[in-house]
C-alpha positions as MATLAB code, in Angstrom:
seq = 'XXXXXXXXXXXXXXXXXXXXXXXXXXXXXXXXXXXXXXXXXXXXXXXXXXXXXXXXXXXXXXXXXXXXXXXXXXXXXXXXXXXXXXXXXXXXXXXXXXXXXXXXXXXXXXXXXXXXXXXXXXXXXXXXXXXXXXXXXXXXXXXXXXXXXXXXXXXXXXXXXXXXXXXXXXXXXXXXXXXXXXXXXXXXXXXXXXXXXXXXXXXXXXXXXXXXXXXXXXXXXXXXXXXXXXXXXXXXXXXXXXXXXXXXXXXXXXXXXXXXXXXXXXXXXXXXXXXXXXXXXXXXXXXXXXXXXXXXXXXXXXXXXXXXXXXXXXXXXXXXXXXXXXXXXXXXXXXXXXXXXXXXXXXXXXXXXXXXXXXXXXXXXXXXXXXXXXXXXXXXXXXXXXXXXXXXXXXXXXXXXXXXXXXXXXXXXXXXXXXXXXXXXXXXXXXXXXXXXXXXXXXXXXXXXXXXXXXXXXXXXXXXXXXXXXXXXXXXXXXXXXXXXXXXXXXXXXXXXXXXXXXXXXXXXXXXXXXXXXXXXXXXXXXXXXXXXXXXXXXXXXXXXXXXXXXXXXXXXXXXXXXXXXXXXXXXXXXXXXXXXXXXXXX';
ca = [
      10.916  -24.821   -2.161;
      10.932  -21.221   -1.453;
      10.620  -18.993   -4.630;
      11.018  -15.325   -5.174;
      10.163  -12.554   -8.114;
      12.130  -12.179  -10.886;
      12.866   -8.178  -11.375;
      14.800   -6.332  -10.329;
     -35.185  -24.777  -22.674;
     -37.059  -21.945  -21.616;
     -39.414  -20.374  -23.799;
     -39.288  -16.231  -23.957;
     -41.483  -13.762  -24.701;
     -39.647  -11.839  -27.807;
     -39.932   -9.837  -30.706;
     -40.385  -11.215  -34.116;
     -38.503  -10.909  -36.974;
     -39.583   -9.586  -40.167;
     -41.357  -11.394  -42.517;
     -39.377  -10.432  -45.478;
     -35.799  -11.739  -46.174;
     -33.155   -8.950  -45.884;
     -32.040   -9.901  -49.521;
     -32.510  -12.812  -51.949;
     -29.969  -15.423  -51.593;
     -27.524  -14.456  -54.585;
     -27.148  -10.720  -53.000;
     -27.296  -11.898  -49.513;
     -24.979  -10.869  -47.049;
     -21.724  -13.512  -46.793;
     -19.046  -14.562  -44.789;
     -15.676  -12.680  -45.685;
     -13.767  -13.244  -42.737;
     -14.087  -16.279  -39.961;
     -17.197  -16.569  -38.643;
     -17.942  -17.869  -34.446;
     -21.819  -17.036  -34.572;
     -24.563  -16.708  -36.885;
     -27.814  -14.390  -36.479;
     -31.327  -16.111  -37.590;
     -34.424  -14.327  -38.091;
     -37.095  -16.491  -38.162;
     -40.810  -15.414  -39.764;
     -43.416  -14.802  -37.471;
     -45.736  -17.552  -38.308;
     -42.681  -19.905  -37.173;
     -42.141  -22.248  -33.987;
     -38.708  -20.917  -33.656;
     -39.538  -17.501  -33.439;
     -40.898  -17.721  -30.245;
     -39.854  -21.061  -28.691;
     -36.044  -21.253  -27.533;
     -36.197  -24.957  -27.824;
     -37.489  -25.085  -31.528;
     -34.791  -22.545  -32.432;
     -32.621  -24.950  -30.597;
     -33.499  -28.271  -32.460;
     -33.631  -26.356  -35.712;
     -29.953  -24.998  -35.299;
     -28.655  -28.458  -34.129;
     -30.542  -30.166  -37.240;
     -28.833  -27.162  -39.891;
     -25.583  -27.913  -38.664;
     -25.668  -31.738  -38.633;
     -26.675  -31.165  -42.270;
     -24.003  -28.911  -42.992;
     -21.362  -31.253  -41.092;
     -20.797  -28.478  -38.468;
     -21.440  -28.158  -34.831;
     -24.198  -25.320  -34.744;
     -26.328  -24.522  -31.178;
     -28.587  -22.159  -30.199;
     -26.850  -19.530  -27.962;
     -29.335  -17.048  -27.020;
     -32.159  -14.597  -28.119;
     -31.342  -11.171  -29.047;
     -33.347   -8.329  -28.826;
     -34.772   -8.079  -31.852;
     -36.307  -11.699  -31.627;
     -33.738  -13.107  -33.540;
     -31.284  -16.307  -32.598;
     -27.992  -16.360  -31.654;
     -26.163  -19.460  -32.894;
     -22.655  -20.503  -32.455;
     -20.672  -22.858  -34.640;
     -19.129  -24.054  -31.766;
     -15.537  -21.966  -32.501;
     -14.299  -19.868  -35.459;
     -14.841  -21.532  -38.731;
     -14.021  -20.625  -42.432;
     -16.040  -18.424  -44.116;
     -16.696  -20.981  -46.941;
     -17.870  -23.407  -43.784;
     -19.656  -21.007  -42.496;
     -21.612  -20.346  -45.755;
     -22.514  -24.133  -45.519;
     -24.583  -23.348  -42.213;
     -26.134  -20.588  -43.585;
     -27.173  -22.146  -47.028;
     -29.151  -24.643  -44.709;
     -31.009  -21.797  -43.098;
     -31.999  -19.567  -46.221;
     -33.065  -23.056  -47.914;
     -35.653  -22.706  -44.808;
     -39.228  -20.901  -45.793;
     -39.649  -20.054  -42.343;
     -36.560  -18.162  -41.964;
     -36.445  -14.285  -42.774;
     -32.736  -14.109  -43.157;
     -29.139  -15.723  -41.923;
     -25.930  -13.301  -41.225;
     -22.597  -13.742  -40.167;
     -22.775  -12.062  -36.686;
     -19.376   -9.558  -37.806;
     -17.611   -7.796  -35.511;
     -16.749   -3.787  -35.130;
     -13.535   -2.238  -34.321;
     -12.688    1.195  -32.590;
      -9.947    2.813  -34.514;
      -7.304    3.117  -32.196;
      -5.527    6.173  -31.875;
      -2.335    6.890  -29.365;
      -3.213    6.939  -25.854;
      -3.188   10.006  -24.265;
      -1.814    8.673  -20.940;
       0.720   11.121  -19.567;
       3.920    8.786  -19.627;
       3.282    6.884  -22.576;
       5.996    8.079  -24.927;
       8.197    6.538  -22.265;
       6.693    3.299  -23.132;
       9.048    2.523  -25.899;
       8.562   -1.470  -25.117;
       5.352   -0.879  -26.733;
       5.619    1.076  -29.679;
       9.355    1.401  -30.517;
      10.148   -0.310  -33.839;
      13.511   -1.836  -33.147;
      12.364   -3.809  -30.254;
       9.060   -2.863  -28.958;
       6.329   -5.570  -29.061;
       3.871   -3.455  -31.990;
       0.944   -3.517  -29.400;
      -0.920   -0.350  -30.967;
      -1.885   -1.567  -33.938;
      -3.259   -4.540  -32.313;
      -5.609   -2.257  -30.439;
      -7.521   -1.900  -33.730;
      -9.235   -5.236  -33.268;
      -9.036   -6.070  -29.526;
      -8.095   -4.828  -26.649;
      -8.646   -7.652  -23.864;
     -12.181   -7.399  -22.944;
     -13.766  -10.020  -21.267;
     -10.374  -11.723  -20.380;
      -9.137  -12.079  -16.799;
      -5.584  -12.595  -16.242;
      -4.271  -13.303  -12.731;
      -1.205  -12.149  -11.301;
      -0.024  -14.749   -9.003;
       2.803  -12.143   -7.284;
       3.026  -10.358   -4.266;
      -0.451   -9.148   -4.347;
      -1.790   -5.587   -4.667;
      -1.029   -2.209   -3.320;
      -3.707    0.492   -4.116;
      -2.820    2.348   -7.265;
      -5.694    4.608   -9.014;
      -4.402    3.558  -12.447;
      -4.965   -0.292  -11.831;
      -8.325    0.121   -9.936;
     -10.786    0.463  -12.306;
      -9.476   -2.831  -13.949;
      -9.167   -4.845  -10.802;
     -10.841   -8.029   -9.675;
     -11.181   -9.405   -6.438;
      -8.244  -12.180   -5.840;
      -7.394  -13.577   -2.917;
      -4.178  -14.034   -0.557;
      -2.881  -17.596   -0.686;
       0.077  -17.103    1.906;
      -0.508  -19.816    4.649;
       2.086  -18.357    7.425;
       1.276  -15.344    9.205;
       4.884  -14.029    9.603;
       5.443  -14.074    6.322;
       2.124  -12.569    5.285;
       2.624   -9.779    7.833;
      -1.428   -9.447    7.562;
      -1.738  -11.233   10.886;
      -2.787  -14.259    9.909;
      -2.539  -17.093    6.948;
      -4.757  -17.357    3.600;
      -8.104  -14.563    3.025;
      -9.694  -12.787    0.799;
      -7.584   -9.490    0.765;
      -4.526   -9.587   -1.445;
      -3.142   -6.798   -0.168;
       0.469   -6.767   -0.695;
       1.484   -5.746    2.836;
       5.519   -5.669    1.964;
       8.279   -7.828    1.500;
      10.900   -6.066    2.629;
      13.699   -7.736    4.564;
      15.295   -5.832    7.834;
      18.978   -7.673    7.903;
      21.422   -9.390    5.797;
      20.673  -13.139    6.212;
      17.148  -12.907    7.443;
      16.094  -15.217    4.844;
      18.625  -17.319    4.840;
      22.338  -17.653    4.127;
      23.356  -14.822    1.228;
      20.067  -13.088    1.336;
      20.074   -9.287    1.761;
      18.423   -6.500    3.542;
      16.296   -5.016    1.190;
      13.157   -2.520    0.636;
       9.916   -3.686   -0.658;
       9.397   -4.070   -4.428;
       5.381   -3.728   -4.836;
       6.373   -6.431   -7.926;
       2.760   -7.698   -8.396;
       1.380   -4.103   -8.810;
       4.194   -3.371  -11.418;
       3.796   -6.757  -13.389;
       0.031   -6.185  -13.375;
       0.503   -2.394  -14.778;
       2.276   -3.998  -17.581;
      -0.977   -6.154  -18.133;
      -3.904   -4.077  -17.811;
      -3.413   -0.355  -16.587;
      -6.230    1.721  -17.264;
      -5.822    3.805  -20.678;
      -6.835    6.863  -22.293;
      -7.545    7.797  -18.887;
      -5.273   11.058  -19.175;
      -2.792    9.950  -16.606;
       0.188    7.310  -16.031;
       0.797    4.416  -18.307;
      -0.837    2.016  -20.768;
      -1.652   -1.329  -20.545;
      -1.195   -3.935  -23.240;
      -4.617   -5.470  -22.494;
      -6.380   -2.595  -20.833;
      -9.752   -3.806  -21.451;
      -8.826   -6.990  -19.446;
      -9.048   -7.591  -15.848;
      -6.105   -8.100  -13.415;
      -6.844  -10.590  -10.398;
      -3.909  -10.357   -8.097;
      -3.374  -13.902   -6.046;
      -1.068  -13.181   -3.548;
       1.569  -16.034   -2.863;
       5.060  -14.044   -2.041;
       5.308  -12.307    1.086;
       8.485  -11.878    3.389;
      11.125  -14.328    2.108;
       9.337  -15.171   -1.038;
       6.750  -18.133   -1.273;
       6.255  -21.572   -0.852;
       5.444  -24.031   -3.609;
       2.714  -25.311   -2.012;
       0.903  -21.805   -1.526;
       1.898  -21.453   -5.479;
       0.409  -24.613   -6.366;
      -2.713  -23.960   -4.874;
      -3.044  -20.372   -6.813;
      -2.631  -21.835   -9.993;
      -5.713  -23.853   -9.067;
      -7.590  -21.452   -7.701;
      -6.700  -19.241  -10.055;
      -8.082  -21.210  -13.391;
     -10.787  -22.159  -11.542;
     -10.402  -25.177   -9.645;
     -11.352  -26.205   -6.317;
      -8.937  -25.918   -3.135;
     -10.323  -26.964    0.719;
     -11.259  -24.269    2.419;
     -11.255  -21.669   -0.198;
     -14.220  -20.214   -1.716;
     -14.803  -20.952   -5.464;
     -13.146  -18.149   -7.946;
     -16.079  -16.120   -9.221;
     -13.749  -14.816  -12.137;
     -11.516  -17.578  -13.304;
      -8.642  -16.278  -14.961;
      -7.881  -17.365  -18.842;
      -4.530  -15.959  -18.603;
      -2.081  -16.970  -15.388;
       1.222  -14.794  -15.012;
       4.207  -15.940  -12.930;
       7.407  -13.667  -12.534;
       8.660  -15.580  -10.314;
      10.858  -18.988   -9.647;
      13.527  -20.314   -8.207;
      17.205  -22.870   -8.760;
      15.799  -26.254   -9.775;
      13.851  -28.592  -12.476;
      10.017  -28.758  -12.302;
       8.682  -30.461   -9.783;
       5.856  -32.931   -9.880;
       3.795  -30.879   -8.093;
       4.065  -27.602   -9.940;
       3.490  -29.736  -13.336;
       0.251  -31.475  -12.002;
      -1.467  -27.530  -11.192;
      -0.455  -26.279  -14.347;
      -1.709  -29.597  -16.434;
      -4.857  -29.027  -15.029;
      -4.957  -25.078  -15.529;
      -4.136  -25.542  -18.992;
      -6.902  -28.243  -19.131;
      -9.335  -25.573  -17.986;
      -8.365  -23.669  -20.699;
      -5.785  -21.117  -18.510;
      -2.657  -20.012  -20.624;
       0.370  -20.082  -18.277;
       2.729  -17.375  -18.756;
       6.131  -17.959  -16.767;
       9.489  -15.579  -16.664;
      12.719  -17.296  -17.765;
      14.747  -16.152  -14.451;
      17.455  -13.496  -14.435;
      20.643  -15.492  -13.744;
      21.893  -15.393  -17.001;
      21.903  -19.173  -17.494;
      20.076  -22.085  -18.962;
      16.617  -21.926  -17.845;
      16.263  -25.622  -17.833;
      17.957  -25.261  -14.385;
      14.864  -23.098  -12.765;
      11.175  -23.332  -11.982;
       8.710  -23.053  -13.132;
      10.349  -22.153  -16.220;
      11.315  -25.497  -16.839;
       7.608  -26.828  -16.585;
       5.961  -28.450  -19.592;
       2.515  -26.323  -21.133;
       3.760  -23.152  -20.027;
       4.673  -19.997  -22.033;
       8.326  -18.984  -20.844;
       9.747  -15.521  -21.448;
      13.010  -14.523  -21.687;
      13.772  -10.504  -21.803;
      15.329   -8.729  -24.232;
      16.679   -4.877  -24.099;
      15.621   -1.463  -25.704;
      18.573   -2.320  -28.763;
      16.903   -5.838  -29.401;
      19.472   -7.979  -27.543;
      18.866  -10.247  -24.661;
      19.111   -8.753  -21.499;
      22.280   -9.297  -19.690;
      20.645  -10.762  -16.917;
      18.084  -12.998  -18.970;
      18.172  -16.854  -18.448;
      18.107  -18.522  -21.852;
      18.189  -22.173  -23.419;
      16.074  -24.187  -25.974;
      13.126  -24.272  -23.481;
      12.492  -20.773  -24.150;
       9.279  -19.955  -26.001;
       9.443  -15.959  -26.915;
      11.212  -13.325  -25.786;
       9.686  -10.025  -24.930;
      10.752   -6.467  -23.440;
      12.190   -6.761  -20.060;
      14.491   -3.874  -20.195;
      17.833   -2.475  -18.777;
      18.122   -0.053  -15.913;
      21.826   -0.133  -16.288;
      24.329   -1.626  -18.797;
      26.082   -4.951  -18.246;
      29.178   -3.297  -17.345;
      27.937   -0.748  -14.920;
      28.358   -1.204  -11.025;
      25.364   -4.021   -9.860;
      23.042   -2.265   -8.044;
      22.875    1.184  -10.097;
      20.628    2.825  -12.120;
      22.224    4.071  -14.870;
      19.543    3.924  -17.815;
      16.254    4.015  -16.452;
      14.478    5.637  -19.640;
      15.935    1.711  -20.965;
      13.598   -0.264  -18.685;
       9.931   -1.063  -18.187;
       8.081    1.787  -16.711;
       4.873    1.133  -14.562;
       2.740    1.296  -11.860;
       4.410    0.835   -8.372;
       4.364    2.215   -4.652;
       6.826    4.857   -2.657;
       6.925    2.934    0.613;
      10.317    1.554    1.535;
       8.448   -1.314    4.071;
       4.618   -0.529    4.038;
       2.749    0.816    1.473;
       3.032    4.881    0.703;
       1.838    6.906   -2.383;
       1.265    5.580   -5.494;
       4.016    6.342   -8.013;
       5.690    4.899  -11.315;
       9.038    3.603  -11.794;
      11.074    1.307  -14.266;
      12.072   -1.857  -13.602;
      13.993   -4.229  -15.603;
      13.626   -8.492  -15.508;
      12.453  -11.306  -16.715;
       9.311  -10.537  -14.736;
       8.609   -7.644  -16.660;
       8.941   -9.322  -20.097;
       6.318  -12.261  -19.032;
       3.719   -9.717  -18.534;
       3.925   -8.216  -21.952;
       3.066  -11.847  -23.543;
       0.572  -12.606  -20.884;
      -1.065   -9.277  -21.943;
      -0.719  -10.523  -25.383;
      -2.369  -13.731  -24.540;
      -5.314  -11.501  -22.969;
      -5.582   -9.760  -26.715;
      -5.502  -12.824  -28.493;
      -8.004  -14.782  -25.938;
     -10.350  -11.698  -26.287;
     -10.104  -11.452  -30.279;
     -10.668  -15.102  -30.892;
     -12.555  -16.655  -27.604;
     -12.448  -20.602  -29.077;
      -8.364  -20.255  -29.057;
      -7.190  -23.314  -26.662;
      -3.936  -22.434  -24.430;
      -1.984  -24.650  -27.049;
      -3.303  -22.288  -30.139;
      -2.365  -19.372  -28.128;
       1.324  -20.143  -27.392;
       1.439  -21.611  -31.169;
       0.174  -18.328  -32.590;
       2.424  -16.089  -30.314;
       5.570  -18.243  -31.750;
       3.962  -18.386  -35.289;
       3.846  -14.912  -35.693;
       7.116  -13.549  -33.569;
       9.741  -11.501  -35.356;
      13.763  -12.182  -35.375;
      15.481  -10.003  -32.421;
      17.097   -6.795  -33.805;
      20.498   -7.872  -32.256;
      21.637  -11.176  -30.920;
      20.815  -13.785  -28.200;
      23.749  -16.078  -27.196;
      21.901  -19.043  -25.757;
      18.672  -19.030  -27.715;
      15.577  -16.677  -27.156;
      12.656  -19.359  -28.584;
      11.222  -17.930  -31.670;
      12.485  -14.492  -31.625;
      10.335  -11.305  -30.301;
       6.684  -11.175  -29.754;
       5.072   -9.560  -32.386;
       1.281   -8.458  -30.787;
      -0.186   -6.853  -33.985;
       0.709   -9.729  -36.155;
      -0.241  -12.491  -34.141;
      -3.749  -10.529  -33.290;
      -3.722  -10.621  -36.999;
      -3.421  -13.636  -37.660;
      -5.758  -15.434  -34.952;
      -8.488  -13.027  -36.532;
      -7.970  -13.733  -40.209;
      -7.047  -17.329  -40.329;
      -9.119  -19.710  -38.198;
      -7.203  -21.902  -36.493;
      -9.508  -24.613  -36.883;
      -8.243  -28.209  -37.389;
      -7.719  -30.193  -40.465;
      -9.488  -33.055  -39.551;
     -12.597  -33.757  -36.715;
     -15.211  -35.788  -35.845;
     -18.038  -33.664  -34.574;
     -20.548  -37.032  -33.951;
     -21.519  -37.772  -30.215;
     -20.326  -41.134  -29.153;
     -22.268  -42.162  -25.897;
     -20.192  -43.174  -23.341;
     -21.681  -45.730  -21.118;
     -20.913  -47.182  -17.767;
     -18.159  -49.915  -18.124;
     -18.313  -49.521  -21.629;
     -15.981  -48.651  -24.697;
     -16.545  -46.577  -27.672;
     -14.647  -45.266  -30.520;
     -14.256  -42.267  -32.710;
     -12.856  -42.352  -36.049;
     -11.317  -39.928  -38.231;
      -9.988  -40.671  -41.404;
      -6.732  -38.433  -42.849;
      -6.059  -38.323  -46.136;
      -4.090  -35.791  -48.408;
      -1.195  -35.993  -46.200;
       3.044  -37.056  -47.291;
       4.587  -39.328  -45.283;
       4.332  -39.555  -40.965;
       2.250  -37.652  -38.701;
       4.650  -35.074  -36.624;
       6.504  -35.485  -33.481;
       4.078  -32.868  -32.235;
       0.759  -34.110  -33.357;
      -1.838  -32.382  -31.298;
      -5.083  -34.185  -30.616;
      -8.070  -32.085  -29.026;
     -10.132  -33.646  -27.231;
     -13.976  -32.555  -25.623;
     -15.442  -35.384  -23.520;
     -18.746  -34.484  -21.535;
     -18.862  -37.208  -18.731;
     -18.930  -36.870  -14.545;
     -16.131  -38.306  -12.635;
     -13.366  -38.683  -15.170;
     -11.265  -40.534  -12.878;
     -13.436  -43.703  -14.523;
     -12.062  -42.923  -17.937;
      -8.840  -43.962  -19.859;
      -8.691  -42.323  -23.264;
      -6.214  -43.612  -25.891;
      -5.425  -42.432  -29.812;
      -5.440  -45.465  -31.925;
      -3.276  -45.020  -34.888;
      -3.920  -46.401  -38.304;
      -1.625  -49.520  -37.428;
      -3.265  -50.138  -34.267;
      -0.433  -48.415  -31.988;
      -1.968  -47.209  -28.803;
      -0.802  -43.683  -27.169;
      -2.248  -43.461  -24.127;
      -4.083  -39.356  -23.693;
      -5.827  -39.843  -20.182;
      -5.454  -42.541  -17.985;
      -8.188  -42.641  -15.089;
      -7.009  -39.070  -13.323;
      -8.939  -36.157  -12.466;
     -11.142  -37.865   -9.670;
     -14.283  -36.364   -9.610;
     -14.015  -33.899  -11.938;
     -16.687  -33.397  -14.885;
     -15.536  -32.975  -18.440;
     -12.426  -33.174  -20.530;
     -11.759  -30.465  -22.840;
      -7.540  -30.572  -23.487;
      -5.298  -30.619  -26.067;
      -2.876  -33.244  -26.275;
       0.972  -33.697  -27.664;
       1.789  -36.779  -29.162;
       4.905  -37.936  -31.037;
       3.617  -39.574  -33.760;
       6.823  -39.488  -36.050;
       6.801  -43.280  -36.554;
       3.458  -43.456  -37.596;
       1.622  -42.645  -41.327;
      -0.131  -39.756  -41.353;
      -2.730  -40.927  -43.949;
      -5.679  -43.579  -42.735;
      -7.899  -44.108  -39.959;
      -7.073  -42.855  -36.836;
      -9.633  -43.381  -33.566;
     -10.293  -42.077  -29.956;
     -11.162  -44.828  -27.821;
     -12.433  -44.223  -24.345;
     -12.912  -46.621  -21.969;
     -15.398  -46.456  -18.818;
     -14.030  -48.332  -15.899;
     -16.946  -47.979  -12.950;
     -20.264  -47.514  -12.944;
     -22.946  -44.187  -11.894;
     -21.583  -41.372  -14.272;
     -21.816  -41.568  -17.739;
     -21.407  -39.164  -20.852;
     -20.274  -38.620  -24.789;
     -17.325  -37.952  -26.949;
     -18.870  -34.502  -28.088;
     -15.963  -34.025  -30.983;
     -12.256  -34.465  -31.147;
      -9.771  -33.436  -33.746;
      -6.422  -33.935  -35.043;
      -3.904  -31.067  -36.394;
      -0.905  -32.282  -38.121;
];
């Protein structure tokens, strides 16, 4: 298939903590918001003050007493220990762990690792006033209010697209990528795959050059436009503002002359998310978000689905454009794949853009704009102010001067959501791809206009979604954090007893699994319902890959929710062992 773009135990020498507690337990700093880490100061006489291994053992023991995971993370410059709670937890749960530390006479103080925020102001980028898609109340994505809490720092977003043409408004936020176009004639760079994802232009000189019905066209510089929406440098007194301007963009080139092949795109998805591709160096900065503003006709194939599933299992959120054919997105790929966030386009009035695909598989809508009205002559640009302004290049074939230009398309809508996903991951690093997707959909607002055919949960709202993941912990209701050893050729079960639920389990029961085990191809993993029904989650796939850290969705609607559920793991070979580290159920 060819696809096209969719637009128009070490001990350290450390300082010691104060002997005197910062405050008596009755007035000590207590958590008032979800907490991910604790800062623990030990008295100088305590072994934990100078030994990282002692601090690690202490953290684990106190966590177990409180019924939570607690692990020594690192030593601060002050000599205090940073203790990770295994993800964001509710204030009351954090307080339980803190109480264990406060009861220890060797602890000088313990406090939550709270967050400080910059106070966002209107960006000084010269073209920001034209970016209605970020701030207008009718159909903008309410981005500025999210910047008070996060700008995407620490997250890399892979743009799997045409590559990168140099632009000063993108350069500060660009990290090394890769060119996955394997055919030299399509790559236009004199060879096949290489470490330079430079966009060499995707122009077609003549009609029919890329198959029957194809038209001559200039280069689109599509990947550069998409990247600007995600993470253009901001508050630099020039150009446009990026949605996640604290994030980094990684250009992964797959589209050249006459589009791109499924095989190249599948390898790009794998590499971008931190997987291994033969003959290609490992990705030094794996992406936690992938944007694919590309696609073609046809249902999702197994190659695409396997690559996407593996990326999501690595913790990467995959965002895709719905397509620009004013048709049901179920007929297009990768839009029709599972485990993706499928994005339709909306216009400045809050309606579905006339070109945007639609349907029951759409997850969310985001601004894609319209450079013309549906009734205007195709090919004309009559309403550029109503499209999406971003970084581009003036070259008609090969690169020229850097510019800014408005484009329309679900290609433009998808990076809005990819940028939002980066904001969420930065604000709460414990979020899984499934939790990110759920948060985006649960906090969307209704479209101001209409969407015939279906636009998912509505219009993505950045501020509301970021507020939700920073104020309400995404921790599951039922969890087992006890370690269960998985020996060679053995079967082990970890139970969770569910109480307080009414009726049956949901049709989309979320099963979060964290198994530490080398060579997961040895493992069969099943969810066992209270009545003994078996739901297979993983069946000896993955080969030599290490560890399973994934959220599975199970249709458990025929099962009574209350009762003892079990995660059963069967090791089917010798040579590799591990453990069930934790698992959870989210109803």
